[in-house]
N, C-alpha and C positions, 0 to 999 in steps of 0.2 A: 620481361616485365610481367608476364602472365602469372608467374609463380607468386610474386609479392602482391600483385594487384587483386588476386582473389581474396586476400585477407584484408584489403584496404577499405577504409571507410572515409568518405569525403563529406564534409559538412559545408554546404553553400549558405553563407550568411549575407543576405541582401534583401532590402525591403522593396525592391523594384521587381515586380513580376516578370516583365519581359527580359530583364537581365538574368534572372534565375533560369528562365526557359532557355535562353541562349547558352549559358554555361552548362546546363544539363545536356543540351543537344551536342555541344562540343565534346563533352566527356562521355557521351553515350557509347563510344567504341571501346572504352576501358572497362574491364570486368571489375568494377568497384561498386560498392553500395553507397548510394547518395541520399543524404537527408537535407532538409531545408530549414533554415531559421530566418525569421522575418524582422528581427530587431536585435539589439544588443543583449537584452535580458533573455530573450528566447535562445540566443546563441549560447549563453552560459548554461542555461537549463539543458539544452540539447547536448552539450559537451558531456554533461554528467550521465545522461541516459544512453546516448549513441556512442560515446567514446571514439571520436574520429581520430584517424591518423593524420589528416590534413584538413585545414579549414581554408576555404576561399572566402576571405573576409572583406566586405565592403567597408569603406571608411565612414561614409555619411549615412548613418542609420539612426532611427529614433531610439529613445530610452537610454542607450549607451552607444557612443561612437565606436567605430572599429578600433581606434587608438586605445580607448578605455578597455574594451574587451581584450585586446591583445596584451595590455599591461597586466590585467588581472590573471589571465591564463599563464603568462610567463613568470609571474610572481609566485604562483602556486606550484610546489614540487610535484603534485599529482598530475598537473596538466602542462607543465613546462616543456615536456618532450613533444607535444603536438606541433606539427609543422604548420606555420601560418603563412599563407600567400595573400597579401593585401591586394585587392583588385579595386582600383579607384580612378575616378575621373580627375582627381587632383594630381597635378604633375609638377607643381612648383618645388624647387629645391628644399624649401622649408618643410613641405609636406612629407617629402621623402625622408628627410632627417628625422622628423617626428615619428614616422613609421619605424625607422631603425631604432630610435630611442625607446619606442614602445615594445620592441623585441621581435618585430616581424622577421621571418626567415627570408622572405623575398617579396617583391611587389611587381604588379603589372598595371600599366595604365590602360584605361578605357579609351577608345573602343579596343576590345581584346582581339588579338589575332589568334585564330584557332590553333594553328601549328605551334605557336609559341606557348600558348596555354597548356596544350597537351604534353609537350616536351617538358615543360617546367613541372607539371604535376607528376609525370612519370619519374623524373629525376628526384623530386622531393620525396616521393613515396619510397623509392629505392633507398635513399639516404635514411629515411625514418626507420625502415625495416632493418637495415644494416646496423644502425645505432642501437636498436632494440636487441638485436642478436649479440652485439658486443657486450651490452649490459648483462644479458642472461649468462654469457660465458664468464664474465667477471664475477658474477655472483656464484656460479658453479665452482670456479677456481677457489674463491674464498671459502666456500663450504668444505671443499676437499682439503684445503690447508688446515681448517679448524678441526676436521675429523681426524687428520693425521697426527695432530698434536704438535708439541714443540719439537724443533729440530736440535740436534746437538752441534 
């Protein structure tokens, strides 16, 4: 994990200070850069400037809900690849279905278990970096094929 984590950026989007502090403390052992967003609009703004690999996204936030933020990010080709882990106190089946429909990659219910959070974050970051590498290789192959010209 150390190899990919050094490049990893995590955005914690939650309007509750104690929740943010807890998540930061849980992730402190990972060599990742962490940024904080305090509401839905702030989250979208920080995505543009910070360019996270993973967002820990609270559902119940002011200005835009986590569902709305997730839908906007997954609808935009420029941000679609950002991994989103919804962290929420909501645990009704309908809430989980709504999170999936919004495009979340995974979700955790509060109160968050430290080990579960860390392992999911590590796995999601690995997946994100592998997906990025596959896309880079695909583009490289396409460039090489274009440069080689038509085949007989």
